[in-house]
PQR file of N, CA, C, O and H, with PARSE charges and radii, in Angstrom:
ATOM      1  N   MET A   1       0.992  -1.560   0.260 -0.4000 1.5000
ATOM      2  CA  MET A   1      -0.064  -0.016   0.077 -0.0000 2.0000
ATOM      3  C   MET A   1       1.081   1.392  -0.104  0.5500 1.7000
ATOM      4  O   MET A   1       1.818   1.802   0.792 -0.5500 1.4000
ATOM      5  N   SER A   2       0.996   1.857  -1.256 -0.4000 1.5000
ATOM      6  CA  SER A   2       1.502   3.064  -1.131 -0.0000 2.0000
ATOM      7  C   SER A   2       1.145   4.490  -0.887  0.5500 1.7000
ATOM      8  O   SER A   2       0.096   4.731  -1.485 -0.5500 1.4000
ATOM      9  H   SER A   2       0.398   1.524  -1.984  0.4000 1.0000
ATOM     10  N   GLN A   3       1.656   5.669  -0.165 -0.4000 1.5000
ATOM     11  CA  GLN A   3       0.871   6.542   0.307 -0.0000 2.0000
ATOM     12  C   GLN A   3       1.493   7.335  -0.258  0.5500 1.7000
ATOM     13  O   GLN A   3       2.703   7.310  -0.484 -0.5500 1.4000
ATOM     14  H   GLN A   3       2.508   5.473   0.320  0.4000 1.0000
ATOM     15  N   THR A   4       0.504   8.353  -0.628 -0.4000 1.5000
ATOM     16  CA  THR A   4       0.391   9.622  -1.162 -0.0000 2.0000
ATOM     17  C   THR A   4       0.574  11.069  -0.307  0.5500 1.7000
ATOM     18  O   THR A   4      -0.184  11.496   0.564 -0.5500 1.4000
ATOM     19  H   THR A   4      -0.479   8.374  -0.445  0.4000 1.0000
ATOM     20  N   PHE A   5       1.585  11.580  -0.728 -0.4000 1.5000
ATOM     21  CA  PHE A   5       1.919  12.784   0.526 -0.0000 2.0000
ATOM     22  C   PHE A   5       2.084  13.986  -0.130  0.5500 1.7000
ATOM     23  O   PHE A   5       2.838  14.100  -1.096 -0.5500 1.4000
ATOM     24  H   PHE A   5       2.201  11.233  -1.436  0.4000 1.0000
ATOM     25  N   MET A   6       1.372  14.970   0.368 -0.4000 1.5000
ATOM     26  CA  MET A   6       0.986  16.413  -0.128 -0.0000 2.0000
ATOM     27  C   MET A   6       1.891  17.552   0.689  0.5500 1.7000
ATOM     28  O   MET A   6       2.513  17.336   1.729 -0.5500 1.4000
ATOM     29  H   MET A   6       0.759  14.877   1.152  0.4000 1.0000
ATOM     30  N   ASP A   7       1.818  18.774  -0.008 -0.4000 1.5000
ATOM     31  CA  ASP A   7       2.111  19.701   0.908 -0.0000 2.0000
ATOM     32  C   ASP A   7       0.920  20.616   1.047  0.5500 1.7000
ATOM     33  O   ASP A   7      -0.219  20.289   0.714 -0.5500 1.4000
ATOM     34  H   ASP A   7       1.313  18.950  -0.854  0.4000 1.0000
ATOM     35  N   ALA A   8       1.288  21.897   1.611 -0.4000 1.5000
ATOM     36  CA  ALA A   8      -0.020  22.650   2.279 -0.0000 2.0000
ATOM     37  C   ALA A   8      -0.689  23.155   0.903  0.5500 1.7000
ATOM     38  O   ALA A   8      -1.908  23.295   0.811 -0.5500 1.4000
ATOM     39  H   ALA A   8       2.214  22.163   1.881  0.4000 1.0000
ATOM     40  N   LYS A   9       0.524  23.517  -0.553 -0.4000 1.5000
ATOM     41  CA  LYS A   9      -0.963  24.021  -1.471 -0.0000 2.0000
ATOM     42  C   LYS A   9      -1.339  22.785  -2.186  0.5500 1.7000
ATOM     43  O   LYS A   9      -2.234  22.906  -3.023 -0.5500 1.4000
ATOM     44  H   LYS A   9       1.514  23.403  -0.479  0.4000 1.0000
ATOM     45  N   GLN A  10      -0.974  21.965  -2.062 -0.4000 1.5000
ATOM     46  CA  GLN A  10      -1.386  20.669  -2.607 -0.0000 2.0000
ATOM     47  C   GLN A  10      -2.788  20.623  -1.798  0.5500 1.7000
ATOM     48  O   GLN A  10      -3.711  20.962  -2.539 -0.5500 1.4000
ATOM     49  H   GLN A  10      -0.247  21.867  -1.383  0.4000 1.0000
ATOM     50  N   VAL A  11      -3.094  20.387  -0.843 -0.4000 1.5000
ATOM     51  CA  VAL A  11      -3.967  20.355   0.272 -0.0000 2.0000
ATOM     52  C   VAL A  11      -5.210  21.573  -0.026  0.5500 1.7000
ATOM     53  O   VAL A  11      -6.438  21.494  -0.069 -0.5500 1.4000
ATOM     54  H   VAL A  11      -2.344  20.112  -0.241  0.4000 1.0000
ATOM     55  N   SER A  12      -4.608  22.284  -0.137 -0.4000 1.5000
ATOM     56  CA  SER A  12      -5.484  23.427  -0.585 -0.0000 2.0000
ATOM     57  C   SER A  12      -6.437  23.198  -1.576  0.5500 1.7000
ATOM     58  O   SER A  12      -7.612  22.835  -1.531 -0.5500 1.4000
ATOM     59  H   SER A  12      -3.610  22.348  -0.102  0.4000 1.0000
ATOM     60  N   CYS A  13      -5.326  23.623  -2.896 -0.4000 1.5000
ATOM     61  CA  CYS A  13      -6.331  23.188  -4.179 -0.0000 2.0000
ATOM     62  C   CYS A  13      -6.486  21.893  -4.746  0.5500 1.7000
ATOM     63  O   CYS A  13      -7.217  21.685  -5.715 -0.5500 1.4000
ATOM     64  H   CYS A  13      -4.371  23.918  -2.933  0.4000 1.0000
ATOM     65  N   ASP A  14      -5.932  21.166  -4.268 -0.4000 1.5000
ATOM     66  CA  ASP A  14      -6.611  19.605  -4.913 -0.0000 2.0000
ATOM     67  C   ASP A  14      -7.635  19.111  -3.835  0.5500 1.7000
ATOM     68  O   ASP A  14      -8.840  19.017  -4.069 -0.5500 1.4000
ATOM     69  H   ASP A  14      -5.338  21.334  -3.481  0.4000 1.0000
ATOM     70  N   PHE A  15      -6.920  18.732  -2.358 -0.4000 1.5000
ATOM     71  CA  PHE A  15      -8.108  18.091  -1.310 -0.0000 2.0000
ATOM     72  C   PHE A  15      -9.232  18.677  -1.005  0.5500 1.7000
ATOM     73  O   PHE A  15     -10.286  18.066  -0.831 -0.5500 1.4000
ATOM     74  H   PHE A  15      -5.941  18.808  -2.168  0.4000 1.0000
ATOM     75  N   PHE A  16      -9.091  19.916  -0.917 -0.4000 1.5000
ATOM     76  CA  PHE A  16     -10.173  21.066  -0.334 -0.0000 2.0000
ATOM     77  C   PHE A  16     -10.818  21.801  -1.610  0.5500 1.7000
ATOM     78  O   PHE A  16     -11.660  22.661  -1.350 -0.5500 1.4000
ATOM     79  H   PHE A  16      -8.234  20.412  -1.058  0.4000 1.0000
ATOM     80  N   ASN A  17     -10.485  21.534  -3.098 -0.4000 1.5000
ATOM     81  CA  ASN A  17     -10.693  22.064  -4.268 -0.0000 2.0000
ATOM     82  C   ASN A  17     -10.549  23.780  -3.999  0.5500 1.7000
ATOM     83  O   ASN A  17     -11.601  24.409  -4.113 -0.5500 1.4000
ATOM     84  H   ASN A  17      -9.801  20.836  -3.310  0.4000 1.0000
ATOM     85  N   GLY A  18      -9.577  24.386  -3.727 -0.4000 1.5000
ATOM     86  CA  GLY A  18      -9.423  25.802  -3.297 -0.0000 2.0000
ATOM     87  C   GLY A  18     -10.702  26.393  -2.123  0.5500 1.7000
ATOM     88  O   GLY A  18     -10.696  27.599  -1.878 -0.5500 1.4000
ATOM     89  H   GLY A  18      -8.722  23.875  -3.635  0.4000 1.0000
ATOM     90  N   MET A  19     -11.617  25.620  -1.533 -0.4000 1.5000
ATOM     91  CA  MET A  19     -12.769  26.376  -0.336 -0.0000 2.0000
ATOM     92  C   MET A  19     -11.896  26.222   0.561  0.5500 1.7000
ATOM     93  O   MET A  19     -12.395  26.290   1.685 -0.5500 1.4000
ATOM     94  H   MET A  19     -11.623  24.640  -1.732  0.4000 1.0000
ATOM     95  N   CYS A  20     -10.244  25.952   0.544 -0.4000 1.5000
ATOM     96  CA  CYS A  20      -9.482  26.296   1.918 -0.0000 2.0000
ATOM     97  C   CYS A  20      -8.400  26.843   1.429  0.5500 1.7000
ATOM     98  O   CYS A  20      -7.754  26.240   0.571 -0.5500 1.4000
ATOM     99  H   CYS A  20      -9.839  25.896  -0.369  0.4000 1.0000
ATOM    100  N   ASP A  21      -8.091  27.832   1.797 -0.4000 1.5000
ATOM    101  CA  ASP A  21      -6.755  28.759   1.076 -0.0000 2.0000
ATOM    102  C   ASP A  21      -5.188  28.457   1.911  0.5500 1.7000
ATOM    103  O   ASP A  21      -5.113  28.391   3.138 -0.5500 1.4000
ATOM    104  H   ASP A  21      -8.615  28.322   2.494  0.4000 1.0000
ATOM    105  N   TYR A  22      -4.399  28.351   1.295 -0.4000 1.5000
ATOM    106  CA  TYR A  22      -3.069  27.907   1.925 -0.0000 2.0000
ATOM    107  C   TYR A  22      -2.914  28.367   3.183  0.5500 1.7000
ATOM    108  O   TYR A  22      -2.658  27.477   3.994 -0.5500 1.4000
ATOM    109  H   TYR A  22      -4.460  28.405   0.299  0.4000 1.0000
ATOM    110  N   GLN A  23      -2.990  29.547   3.650 -0.4000 1.5000
ATOM    111  CA  GLN A  23      -2.879  30.088   4.963 -0.0000 2.0000
ATOM    112  C   GLN A  23      -3.599  29.459   5.961  0.5500 1.7000
ATOM    113  O   GLN A  23      -3.084  29.155   7.037 -0.5500 1.4000
ATOM    114  H   GLN A  23      -3.199  30.270   2.991  0.4000 1.0000
ATOM    115  N   LYS A  24      -5.075  29.182   5.600 -0.4000 1.5000
ATOM    116  CA  LYS A  24      -6.007  28.253   6.576 -0.0000 2.0000
ATOM    117  C   LYS A  24      -5.285  26.793   6.988  0.5500 1.7000
ATOM    118  O   LYS A  24      -5.122  26.278   8.094 -0.5500 1.4000
ATOM    119  H   LYS A  24      -5.493  29.429   4.726  0.4000 1.0000
ATOM    120  N   VAL A  25      -4.933  26.355   5.681 -0.4000 1.5000
ATOM    121  CA  VAL A  25      -4.298  25.211   6.068 -0.0000 2.0000
ATOM    122  C   VAL A  25      -3.289  25.049   6.848  0.5500 1.7000
ATOM    123  O   VAL A  25      -3.190  24.163   7.697 -0.5500 1.4000
ATOM    124  H   VAL A  25      -5.066  26.773   4.782  0.4000 1.0000
ATOM    125  N   LEU A  26      -2.464  25.921   6.595 -0.4000 1.5000
ATOM    126  CA  LEU A  26      -0.977  25.757   7.731 -0.0000 2.0000
ATOM    127  C   LEU A  26      -1.370  26.479   9.053  0.5500 1.7000
ATOM    128  O   LEU A  26      -0.433  26.480   9.851 -0.5500 1.4000
ATOM    129  H   LEU A  26      -2.544  26.640   5.906  0.4000 1.0000
ATOM    130  N   ARG A  27      -2.590  27.145   9.544 -0.4000 1.5000
ATOM    131  CA  ARG A  27      -3.211  27.877  10.622 -0.0000 2.0000
ATOM    132  C   ARG A  27      -3.804  26.182  11.305  0.5500 1.7000
ATOM    133  O   ARG A  27      -3.349  25.551  12.258 -0.5500 1.4000
ATOM    134  H   ARG A  27      -3.352  27.144   8.895  0.4000 1.0000
ATOM    135  N   LEU A  28      -5.057  25.809  10.295 -0.4000 1.5000
ATOM    136  CA  LEU A  28      -5.253  24.513  11.001 -0.0000 2.0000
ATOM    137  C   LEU A  28      -4.229  23.506  11.515  0.5500 1.7000
ATOM    138  O   LEU A  28      -4.270  22.996  12.635 -0.5500 1.4000
ATOM    139  H   LEU A  28      -5.426  26.322   9.520  0.4000 1.0000
ATOM    140  N   THR A  29      -3.329  23.280  10.605 -0.4000 1.5000
ATOM    141  CA  THR A  29      -2.043  22.204  10.921 -0.0000 2.0000
ATOM    142  C   THR A  29      -1.169  22.667  12.263  0.5500 1.7000
ATOM    143  O   THR A  29      -0.864  21.998  13.250 -0.5500 1.4000
ATOM    144  H   THR A  29      -3.296  23.695   9.696  0.4000 1.0000
ATOM    145  N   ARG A  30      -0.888  24.015  11.948 -0.4000 1.5000
ATOM    146  CA  ARG A  30      -0.404  24.628  13.191 -0.0000 2.0000
ATOM    147  C   ARG A  30      -1.062  24.362  14.348  0.5500 1.7000
ATOM    148  O   ARG A  30      -0.532  23.573  15.129 -0.5500 1.4000
ATOM    149  H   ARG A  30      -1.136  24.559  11.146  0.4000 1.0000
ATOM    150  N   ASN A  31      -2.160  24.881  14.635 -0.4000 1.5000
ATOM    151  CA  ASN A  31      -3.482  24.334  15.536 -0.0000 2.0000
ATOM    152  C   ASN A  31      -3.435  23.001  16.264  0.5500 1.7000
ATOM    153  O   ASN A  31      -3.499  22.779  17.473 -0.5500 1.4000
ATOM    154  H   ASN A  31      -2.590  25.522  14.000  0.4000 1.0000
ATOM    155  N   GLY A  32      -3.310  22.176  15.248 -0.4000 1.5000
ATOM    156  CA  GLY A  32      -3.505  20.698  15.248 -0.0000 2.0000
ATOM    157  C   GLY A  32      -4.589  20.270  15.370  0.5500 1.7000
ATOM    158  O   GLY A  32      -5.082  19.432  16.126 -0.5500 1.4000
ATOM    159  H   GLY A  32      -3.258  22.356  14.266  0.4000 1.0000
ATOM    160  N   TYR A  33      -5.204  21.267  14.090 -0.4000 1.5000
ATOM    161  CA  TYR A  33      -6.416  20.442  13.614 -0.0000 2.0000
ATOM    162  C   TYR A  33      -6.541  19.316  12.967  0.5500 1.7000
ATOM    163  O   TYR A  33      -7.369  18.423  13.150 -0.5500 1.4000
ATOM    164  H   TYR A  33      -4.804  21.948  13.476  0.4000 1.0000
ATOM    165  N   LEU A  34      -5.441  19.404  11.977 -0.4000 1.5000
ATOM    166  CA  LEU A  34      -5.582  18.778  10.226 -0.0000 2.0000
ATOM    167  C   LEU A  34      -4.084  18.184  11.026  0.5500 1.7000
ATOM    168  O   LEU A  34      -3.297  18.761  11.776 -0.5500 1.4000
ATOM    169  H   LEU A  34      -4.769  20.129  11.828  0.4000 1.0000
ATOM    170  N   PRO A  35      -4.118  16.640  10.430 -0.5600 1.5000
ATOM    171  CA  PRO A  35      -3.022  15.867  10.236  0.2800 2.0000
ATOM    172  C   PRO A  35      -1.786  15.985   9.773  0.5500 1.7000
ATOM    173  O   PRO A  35      -1.619  15.105   8.929 -0.5500 1.4000
ATOM    174  N   GLY A  36      -0.681  16.741   9.928 -0.4000 1.5000
ATOM    175  CA  GLY A  36       0.119  16.991   9.024 -0.0000 2.0000
ATOM    176  C   GLY A  36       1.516  17.049   9.973  0.5500 1.7000
ATOM    177  O   GLY A  36       1.389  17.187  11.189 -0.5500 1.4000
ATOM    178  H   GLY A  36      -0.817  17.455  10.614  0.4000 1.0000
ATOM    179  N   LYS A  37       2.724  16.947   9.418 -0.4000 1.5000
ATOM    180  CA  LYS A  37       4.139  16.527   9.974 -0.0000 2.0000
ATOM    181  C   LYS A  37       5.233  17.778   9.847  0.5500 1.7000
ATOM    182  O   LYS A  37       5.260  18.072   8.652 -0.5500 1.4000
ATOM    183  H   LYS A  37       2.827  16.835   8.430  0.4000 1.0000
ATOM    184  N   LYS A  38       5.856  18.362  10.356 -0.4000 1.5000
ATOM    185  CA  LYS A  38       6.478  19.741   9.894 -0.0000 2.0000
ATOM    186  C   LYS A  38       7.839  18.939   9.567  0.5500 1.7000
ATOM    187  O   LYS A  38       8.428  18.126  10.279 -0.5500 1.4000
ATOM    188  H   LYS A  38       5.834  18.123  11.326  0.4000 1.0000
ATOM    189  N   LEU A  39       8.121  19.347   8.448 -0.4000 1.5000
ATOM    190  CA  LEU A  39       9.657  18.693   7.401 -0.0000 2.0000
ATOM    191  C   LEU A  39      10.071  20.142   7.190  0.5500 1.7000
ATOM    192  O   LEU A  39       9.447  21.006   6.574 -0.5500 1.4000
ATOM    193  H   LEU A  39       7.643  20.008   7.869  0.4000 1.0000
ATOM    194  N   GLY A  40      11.590  20.280   8.003 -0.4000 1.5000
ATOM    195  CA  GLY A  40      11.900  21.229   7.810 -0.0000 2.0000
ATOM    196  C   GLY A  40      10.999  22.762   7.907  0.5500 1.7000
ATOM    197  O   GLY A  40      10.477  23.039   8.986 -0.5500 1.4000
ATOM    198  H   GLY A  40      12.097  19.579   8.504  0.4000 1.0000
ATOM    199  N   LYS A  41      10.865  23.655   6.803 -0.4000 1.5000
ATOM    200  CA  LYS A  41      10.527  24.860   7.001 -0.0000 2.0000
ATOM    201  C   LYS A  41       8.528  24.820   6.402  0.5500 1.7000
ATOM    202  O   LYS A  41       7.639  25.648   6.601 -0.5500 1.4000
ATOM    203  H   LYS A  41      11.289  23.430   5.926  0.4000 1.0000
ATOM    204  N   SER A  42       8.507  23.527   5.685 -0.4000 1.5000
ATOM    205  CA  SER A  42       7.026  22.870   5.351 -0.0000 2.0000
ATOM    206  C   SER A  42       6.313  22.091   6.200  0.5500 1.7000
ATOM    207  O   SER A  42       6.792  21.686   7.259 -0.5500 1.4000
ATOM    208  H   SER A  42       9.229  22.855   5.524  0.4000 1.0000
ATOM    209  N   TYR A  43       5.032  21.801   5.775 -0.4000 1.5000
ATOM    210  CA  TYR A  43       4.207  20.461   6.336 -0.0000 2.0000
ATOM    211  C   TYR A  43       4.081  19.434   5.015  0.5500 1.7000
ATOM    212  O   TYR A  43       4.093  19.744   3.823 -0.5500 1.4000
ATOM    213  H   TYR A  43       4.643  22.130   4.915  0.4000 1.0000
ATOM    214  N   LEU A  44       3.992  18.503   5.445 -0.4000 1.5000
ATOM    215  CA  LEU A  44       4.299  17.334   5.016 -0.0000 2.0000
ATOM    216  C   LEU A  44       2.543  16.605   5.743  0.5500 1.7000
ATOM    217  O   LEU A  44       2.109  16.502   6.890 -0.5500 1.4000
ATOM    218  H   LEU A  44       3.983  18.252   6.412  0.4000 1.0000
ATOM    219  N   TYR A  45       1.982  16.247   4.381 -0.4000 1.5000
ATOM    220  CA  TYR A  45       0.418  15.648   4.677 -0.0000 2.0000
ATOM    221  C   TYR A  45       0.072  14.342   3.918  0.5500 1.7000
ATOM    222  O   TYR A  45       0.295  14.463   2.713 -0.5500 1.4000
ATOM    223  H   TYR A  45       2.334  16.331   3.449  0.4000 1.0000
ATOM    224  N   ILE A  46      -0.385  13.187   4.259 -0.4000 1.5000
ATOM    225  CA  ILE A  46      -0.621  11.950   3.819 -0.0000 2.0000
ATOM    226  C   ILE A  46      -2.494  11.967   3.667  0.5500 1.7000
ATOM    227  O   ILE A  46      -3.378  11.907   4.523 -0.5500 1.4000
ATOM    228  H   ILE A  46      -0.566  13.088   5.238  0.4000 1.0000
ATOM    229  N   ARG A  47      -2.517  12.038   2.705 -0.4000 1.5000
ATOM    230  CA  ARG A  47      -3.925  11.951   1.652 -0.0000 2.0000
ATOM    231  C   ARG A  47      -4.628  10.764   2.874  0.5500 1.7000
ATOM    232  O   ARG A  47      -5.472  11.076   3.714 -0.5500 1.4000
ATOM    233  H   ARG A  47      -1.800  12.087   2.010  0.4000 1.0000
ATOM    234  N   GLU A  48      -4.209   9.795   2.750 -0.4000 1.5000
ATOM    235  CA  GLU A  48      -5.024   8.489   3.671 -0.0000 2.0000
ATOM    236  C   GLU A  48      -5.450   9.407   5.118  0.5500 1.7000
ATOM    237  O   GLU A  48      -6.635   9.436   5.452 -0.5500 1.4000
ATOM    238  H   GLU A  48      -3.524   9.542   2.067  0.4000 1.0000
ATOM    239  N   GLU A  49      -4.614   9.995   5.772 -0.4000 1.5000
ATOM    240  CA  GLU A  49      -4.993  10.412   7.064 -0.0000 2.0000
ATOM    241  C   GLU A  49      -5.674  11.704   6.794  0.5500 1.7000
ATOM    242  O   GLU A  49      -6.451  12.147   7.640 -0.5500 1.4000
ATOM    243  H   GLU A  49      -3.651   9.971   5.501  0.4000 1.0000
ATOM    244  N   LEU A  50      -5.470  12.290   5.782 -0.4000 1.5000
ATOM    245  CA  LEU A  50      -6.781  13.583   5.791 -0.0000 2.0000
ATOM    246  C   LEU A  50      -8.356  13.200   5.333  0.5500 1.7000
ATOM    247  O   LEU A  50      -9.422  13.762   5.582 -0.5500 1.4000
ATOM    248  H   LEU A  50      -4.839  11.930   5.095  0.4000 1.0000
ATOM    249  N   GLU A  51      -8.055  12.093   4.615 -0.4000 1.5000
ATOM    250  CA  GLU A  51      -9.339  11.539   4.434 -0.0000 2.0000
ATOM    251  C   GLU A  51     -10.095  10.415   5.597  0.5500 1.7000
ATOM    252  O   GLU A  51     -11.226   9.929   5.590 -0.5500 1.4000
ATOM    253  H   GLU A  51      -7.188  11.637   4.412  0.4000 1.0000
ATOM    254  N   LYS A  52      -9.155  10.277   6.393 -0.4000 1.5000
ATOM    255  CA  LYS A  52     -10.051   9.674   7.955 -0.0000 2.0000
ATOM    256  C   LYS A  52     -10.180  10.987   8.778  0.5500 1.7000
ATOM    257  O   LYS A  52     -10.926  10.888   9.752 -0.5500 1.4000
ATOM    258  H   LYS A  52      -8.236  10.672   6.399  0.4000 1.0000
ATOM    259  N   TRP A  53      -9.549  12.298   8.556 -0.4000 1.5000
ATOM    260  CA  TRP A  53      -9.381  12.948   9.407 -0.0000 2.0000
ATOM    261  C   TRP A  53     -10.842  13.983   9.017  0.5500 1.7000
ATOM    262  O   TRP A  53     -11.311  14.791   9.819 -0.5500 1.4000
ATOM    263  H   TRP A  53      -8.943  12.378   7.764  0.4000 1.0000
ATOM    264  N   THR A  54     -11.392  13.735   7.627 -0.4000 1.5000
ATOM    265  CA  THR A  54     -12.892  14.360   6.920 -0.0000 2.0000
ATOM    266  C   THR A  54     -13.570  13.391   7.396  0.5500 1.7000
ATOM    267  O   THR A  54     -14.671  13.880   7.651 -0.5500 1.4000
ATOM    268  H   THR A  54     -11.011  13.079   6.975  0.4000 1.0000
ATOM    269  N   GLU A  55     -13.575  12.305   7.671 -0.4000 1.5000
ATOM    270  CA  GLU A  55     -14.874  11.427   7.881 -0.0000 2.0000
ATOM    271  C   GLU A  55     -15.100  11.550   9.305  0.5500 1.7000
ATOM    272  O   GLU A  55     -16.250  11.379   9.710 -0.5500 1.4000
ATOM    273  H   GLU A  55     -12.680  11.908   7.464  0.4000 1.0000
ATOM    274  N   THR A  56     -13.920  11.897  10.352 -0.4000 1.5000
ATOM    275  CA  THR A  56     -14.175  11.632  11.517 -0.0000 2.0000
ATOM    276  C   THR A  56     -15.090  13.637  12.061  0.5500 1.7000
ATOM    277  O   THR A  56     -15.893  13.825  12.975 -0.5500 1.4000
ATOM    278  H   THR A  56     -12.986  12.036  10.022  0.4000 1.0000
ATOM    279  N   ASN A  57     -14.685  14.391  11.366 -0.4000 1.5000
ATOM    280  CA  ASN A  57     -14.832  16.016  11.387 -0.0000 2.0000
ATOM    281  C   ASN A  57     -16.022  16.281  10.736  0.5500 1.7000
ATOM    282  O   ASN A  57     -16.838  17.000  11.312 -0.5500 1.4000
ATOM    283  H   ASN A  57     -14.032  14.238  10.623  0.4000 1.0000
ATOM    284  N   PHE A  58     -16.343  15.712   9.344 -0.4000 1.5000
ATOM    285  CA  PHE A  58     -17.695  16.070   8.726 -0.0000 2.0000
ATOM    286  C   PHE A  58     -19.041  15.051   8.603  0.5500 1.7000
ATOM    287  O   PHE A  58     -19.910  15.101   7.734 -0.5500 1.4000
ATOM    288  H   PHE A  58     -15.680  15.128   8.875  0.4000 1.0000
ATOM    289  N   SER A  59     -18.950  14.161   9.681 -0.4000 1.5000
ATOM    290  CA  SER A  59     -19.936  12.708   9.631 -0.0000 2.0000
ATOM    291  C   SER A  59     -21.020  13.614  10.162  0.5500 1.7000
ATOM    292  O   SER A  59     -22.145  13.463   9.684 -0.5500 1.4000
ATOM    293  H   SER A  59     -18.244  14.121  10.387  0.4000 1.0000
ATOM    294  N   LYS A  60     -20.830  14.542  11.095 -0.4000 1.5000
ATOM    295  CA  LYS A  60     -22.010  15.022  12.100 -0.0000 2.0000
ATOM    296  C   LYS A  60     -22.128  16.604  11.298  0.5500 1.7000
ATOM    297  O   LYS A  60     -21.182  16.987  10.609 -0.5500 1.4000
ATOM    298  H   LYS A  60     -19.917  14.664  11.483  0.4000 1.0000
ATOM    299  N   PRO A  61     -22.987  17.193  11.413 -0.5600 1.5000
ATOM    300  CA  PRO A  61     -23.460  18.493  11.270  0.2800 2.0000
ATOM    301  C   PRO A  61     -23.141  19.569  12.817  0.5500 1.7000
ATOM    302  O   PRO A  61     -23.567  19.264  13.931 -0.5500 1.4000
ATOM    303  N   THR A  62     -22.484  20.564  12.577 -0.4000 1.5000
ATOM    304  CA  THR A  62     -22.235  21.278  13.872 -0.0000 2.0000
ATOM    305  C   THR A  62     -22.968  21.215  14.548  0.5500 1.7000
ATOM    306  O   THR A  62     -22.665  20.644  15.596 -0.5500 1.4000
ATOM    307  H   THR A  62     -22.137  20.811  11.672  0.4000 1.0000
ATOM    308  N   TRP A  63     -24.142  21.653  14.432 -0.4000 1.5000
ATOM    309  CA  TRP A  63     -25.362  21.899  15.710 -0.0000 2.0000
ATOM    310  C   TRP A  63     -25.760  20.672  16.490  0.5500 1.7000
ATOM    311  O   TRP A  63     -26.387  20.797  17.542 -0.5500 1.4000
ATOM    312  H   TRP A  63     -24.388  22.116  13.580  0.4000 1.0000
ATOM    313  N   SER A  64     -25.344  19.228  15.910 -0.4000 1.5000
ATOM    314  CA  SER A  64     -25.486  18.418  16.909 -0.0000 2.0000
ATOM    315  C   SER A  64     -24.469  18.272  18.140  0.5500 1.7000
ATOM    316  O   SER A  64     -24.595  17.693  19.219 -0.5500 1.4000
ATOM    317  H   SER A  64     -24.835  19.126  15.055  0.4000 1.0000
ATOM    318  N   LYS A  65     -23.460  18.979  17.607 -0.4000 1.5000
ATOM    319  CA  LYS A  65     -22.133  19.335  19.220 -0.0000 2.0000
ATOM    320  C   LYS A  65     -22.396  20.361  19.856  0.5500 1.7000
ATOM    321  O   LYS A  65     -21.494  20.756  20.595 -0.5500 1.4000
ATOM    322  H   LYS A  65     -23.357  19.449  16.731  0.4000 1.0000
ATOM    323  N   MET A  66     -23.732  21.196  19.820 -0.4000 1.5000
ATOM    324  CA  MET A  66     -24.219  21.981  20.504 -0.0000 2.0000
ATOM    325  C   MET A  66     -25.014  21.815  21.786  0.5500 1.7000
ATOM    326  O   MET A  66     -26.194  21.544  21.564 -0.5500 1.4000
ATOM    327  H   MET A  66     -24.464  20.875  19.220  0.4000 1.0000
ATOM    328  N   LYS A  67     -24.782  21.878  22.692 -0.4000 1.5000
ATOM    329  CA  LYS A  67     -25.688  21.678  24.145 -0.0000 2.0000
ATOM    330  C   LYS A  67     -26.904  22.788  24.299  0.5500 1.7000
ATOM    331  O   LYS A  67     -26.821  24.001  24.108 -0.5500 1.4000
ATOM    332  H   LYS A  67     -23.823  22.098  22.873  0.4000 1.0000
ATOM    333  N   VAL A  68     -27.903  22.121  24.646 -0.4000 1.5000
ATOM    334  CA  VAL A  68     -29.264  22.666  24.567 -0.0000 2.0000
ATOM    335  C   VAL A  68     -29.390  22.214  25.953  0.5500 1.7000
ATOM    336  O   VAL A  68     -30.441  22.392  26.568 -0.5500 1.4000
ATOM    337  H   VAL A  68     -27.971  21.135  24.801  0.4000 1.0000
TER
END
Protein backbone atom coordinates (compact mmCIF):
# COMPACT_ATOMS: atom_id res chain seq x y z
CA MET A 1 0.00 0.00 0.00
CA SER A 2 1.63 3.23 -1.12
CA GLN A 3 0.98 6.52 0.59
CA THR A 4 0.33 9.77 -1.23
CA PHE A 5 2.16 12.74 0.25
CA MET A 6 0.99 16.31 -0.26
CA ASP A 7 2.24 19.76 0.69
CA ALA A 8 0.03 22.55 2.06
CA LYS A 9 -0.63 24.10 -1.36
CA GLN A 10 -1.69 20.75 -2.78
CA VAL A 11 -4.00 20.19 0.21
CA SER A 12 -5.55 23.61 -0.37
CA CYS A 13 -6.03 23.20 -4.14
CA ASP A 14 -6.53 19.47 -4.65
CA PHE A 15 -7.96 18.12 -1.41
CA PHE A 16 -10.19 21.07 -0.45
CA ASN A 17 -10.79 22.12 -4.10
CA GLY A 18 -9.72 25.69 -3.35
CA MET A 19 -12.41 26.19 -0.71
CA CYS A 20 -9.79 26.41 2.04
CA ASP A 21 -6.88 28.70 1.25
CA TYR A 22 -3.20 27.92 1.79
CA GLN A 23 -2.83 30.11 4.89
CA LYS A 24 -5.85 28.51 6.57
CA VAL A 25 -4.42 25.02 5.92
CA LEU A 26 -1.18 26.08 7.60
CA ARG A 27 -3.05 27.66 10.52
CA LEU A 28 -5.20 24.54 11.06
CA THR A 29 -2.09 22.36 11.00
CA ARG A 30 -0.15 24.55 13.45
CA ASN A 31 -3.12 24.54 15.84
CA GLY A 32 -3.35 20.74 15.69
CA TYR A 33 -6.62 20.39 13.78
CA LEU A 34 -5.24 18.96 10.52
CA PRO A 35 -2.98 15.89 10.60
CA GLY A 36 0.36 17.04 9.21
CA LYS A 37 4.04 16.76 10.05
CA LYS A 38 6.57 19.56 9.93
CA LEU A 39 9.51 18.78 7.70
CA GLY A 40 12.06 21.59 7.78
CA LYS A 41 10.16 24.80 7.09
CA SER A 42 7.17 23.16 5.41
CA TYR A 43 4.42 20.70 6.32
CA LEU A 44 3.81 17.29 4.81
CA TYR A 45 0.41 15.58 4.70
CA ILE A 46 -0.63 12.00 3.97
CA ARG A 47 -3.78 11.88 1.85
CA GLU A 48 -5.18 8.81 3.65
CA GLU A 49 -4.89 10.57 7.02
CA LEU A 50 -6.67 13.62 5.63
CA GLU A 51 -9.49 11.41 4.34
CA LYS A 52 -9.86 9.79 7.77
CA TRP A 53 -9.86 13.27 9.33
CA THR A 54 -12.69 14.42 7.05
CA GLU A 55 -14.75 11.32 7.85
CA THR A 56 -14.57 11.99 11.59
CA ASN A 57 -14.94 15.78 11.43
CA PHE A 58 -17.54 16.15 8.68
CA SER A 59 -19.75 13.16 9.44
CA LYS A 60 -22.00 15.03 11.91
CA PRO A 61 -23.58 18.45 11.45
CA THR A 62 -22.20 21.27 13.58
CA TRP A 63 -25.44 21.82 15.46
CA SER A 64 -25.32 18.24 16.84
CA LYS A 65 -22.35 19.25 19.07
CA MET A 66 -24.26 22.11 20.68
CA LYS A 67 -25.52 21.75 24.24
CA VAL A 68 -29.12 22.76 24.77
